[in-house]
C-alpha positions in Angstrom: -46.3 37.7 -41.8 -47.9 40.1 -39.3 -50.9 42.1 -40.3 -50.2 45.8 -40.6 -52.5 47.9 -38.5 -54.2 51.0 -39.9 -54.0 52.6 -36.4 -52.0 55.8 -36.4 -51.7 57.7 -33.2 -53.0 61.3 -33.3 -50.6 64.2 -32.8 -50.4 65.5 -29.2 -50.5 69.2 -28.4 -47.5 70.4 -26.3 -49.5 73.5 -25.1 -53.3 73.0 -25.5 -54.2 76.3 -24.0 -51.7 78.2 -26.1 -53.2 76.4 -29.2 -56.7 77.6 -28.3 -55.6 81.2 -27.7 -53.4 81.3 -30.9 -56.2 79.9 -33.1 -58.7 82.5 -31.9 -56.5 85.5 -33.0 -56.0 86.7 -36.6 -52.9 85.4 -38.5 -51.7 88.9 -39.5 -52.2 90.1 -36.0 -50.2 87.4 -34.5 -47.5 86.7 -37.1 -46.9 90.1 -38.8 -43.3 89.3 -39.9 -44.4 85.9 -41.5 -47.3 87.5 -43.4 -45.0 90.3 -44.7 -42.4 87.9 -45.9 -45.1 85.7 -47.5 -46.5 88.8 -49.4 -43.0 89.8 -50.5 -42.3 86.3 -51.9 -45.6 86.1 -53.7 -45.4 89.5 -55.2 -41.8 88.9 -56.3 -42.9 85.7 -58.1 -45.7 87.6 -59.8 -43.4 90.4 -60.8 -40.9 87.9 -62.3 -43.9 86.4 -64.3 -45.1 89.7 -65.6 -41.5 90.6 -66.6 -41.0 87.3 -68.4 -38.1 86.4 -66.0 -40.1 83.7 -64.1 -38.5 80.4 -63.2 -40.0 77.2 -62.0 -39.8 78.3 -58.4 -41.8 81.5 -59.2 -44.6 79.6 -60.9 -44.6 77.0 -58.1 -45.2 79.9 -55.7 -48.2 81.1 -57.8 -49.6 77.5 -58.0 -49.3 77.3 -54.1 -51.4 80.5 -53.9 -54.0 78.9 -56.2 -54.0 75.7 -54.1 -54.5 77.6 -50.8 -57.3 79.8 -52.3 -59.0 76.7 -53.7 -58.8 75.1 -50.3 -60.3 78.3 -48.7 -63.1 78.1 -51.3 -63.8 74.5 -50.5 -63.9 75.3 -46.7 -66.5 78.1 -47.5 -64.1 80.9 -46.7 -64.0 83.8 -49.3 -66.2 82.3 -52.1 -64.7 83.7 -55.4 -65.3 80.6 -57.5 -65.1 82.5 -60.8 -61.9 84.3 -60.0 -60.2 81.1 -58.8 -61.3 79.2 -61.9 -59.9 82.0 -64.1 -56.6 81.9 -62.2 -56.5 78.1 -62.7 -57.0 78.5 -66.4 -54.3 81.2 -66.6 -51.8 79.0 -64.9 -52.6 76.0 -67.2 -52.2 78.2 -70.3 -48.9 79.6 -69.1 -47.6 76.1 -68.5 -48.9 74.8 -71.8 -47.2 77.7 -73.7 -43.9 77.3 -71.9 -42.4 74.2 -73.9 -42.8 76.2 -77.1 -41.4 79.5 -75.9 -38.9 78.1 -73.4 -40.1 80.8 -70.9 -43.0 81.3 -68.6 -44.9 84.1 -70.4 -48.3 85.4 -69.4 -50.7 87.4 -71.6 -52.5 90.5 -70.3 -55.7 88.5 -69.4 -53.8 85.9 -67.5 -51.9 88.6 -65.6 -55.1 90.2 -64.7 -56.6 86.9 -63.5 -53.6 86.1 -61.4 -53.3 89.7 -60.0 -57.0 89.3 -58.8 -56.1 86.0 -57.2 -53.1 87.7 -55.5 -55.2 90.6 -54.3 -57.9 88.2 -52.8 -55.1 86.0 -51.2 -53.5 89.1 -49.6 -56.9 90.3 -48.3 -57.8 86.8 -47.0 -54.4 86.4 -45.2 -55.1 89.6 -43.3 -58.4 88.4 -42.0 -58.2 84.7 -41.4 -57.1 83.0 -38.1 -54.3 80.5 -37.7 -56.8 77.7 -37.4 -58.4 78.5 -40.7 -55.0 78.5 -42.4 -54.1 75.2 -40.8 -57.3 73.6 -42.1 -56.8 75.0 -45.6 -53.1 73.7 -45.7 -54.3 70.3 -44.5 -57.1 70.2 -47.1 -54.7 71.2 -50.0 -52.1 68.6 -49.0 -54.9 66.0 -48.8 -56.2 66.8 -52.2 -52.6 66.6 -53.7 -51.8 63.3 -52.0 -55.1 61.8 -53.1 -54.3 62.5 -56.7 -57.5 64.6 -57.2 -55.4 67.8 -57.8 -55.2 69.1 -61.4 -52.0 68.0 -63.0 -50.0 70.8 -64.7 -48.3 70.0 -68.0 -44.7 69.0 -67.5 -42.4 72.0 -68.0 -38.6 72.0 -68.7 -37.0 75.4 -68.6 
């Protein structure tokens, strides 16, 4: 049998100059429609959670916000360690409670923590560059693939 090589070719840029120009501008400045749609999706998920109508896809959306904010924190963008930790605990408590109740239900303190996370996420998305978002997404994916991400309790709704 032939030995498998660890070599993996790097991705090539189709437009290197465009990549540099795009990464120097703000995300909200360059992709207004994308940012607006992202905010609408995130806030709809949060509204469903606060009303007790949340489904798995809504909670997944909130977990993705947490993952990106945690990646930003690890990259040194934004800080906010306490707020991110409180949001993580809120997500865990909601998921722990779900098998008993059959619904994703958040308490007032959990809603406050998640609203704070959502506010910081919206503010950060307005001020970061495309390159910073790419780095955060790559870091979040790397953490999830490596198995170092926190595992949420299994939820059947």
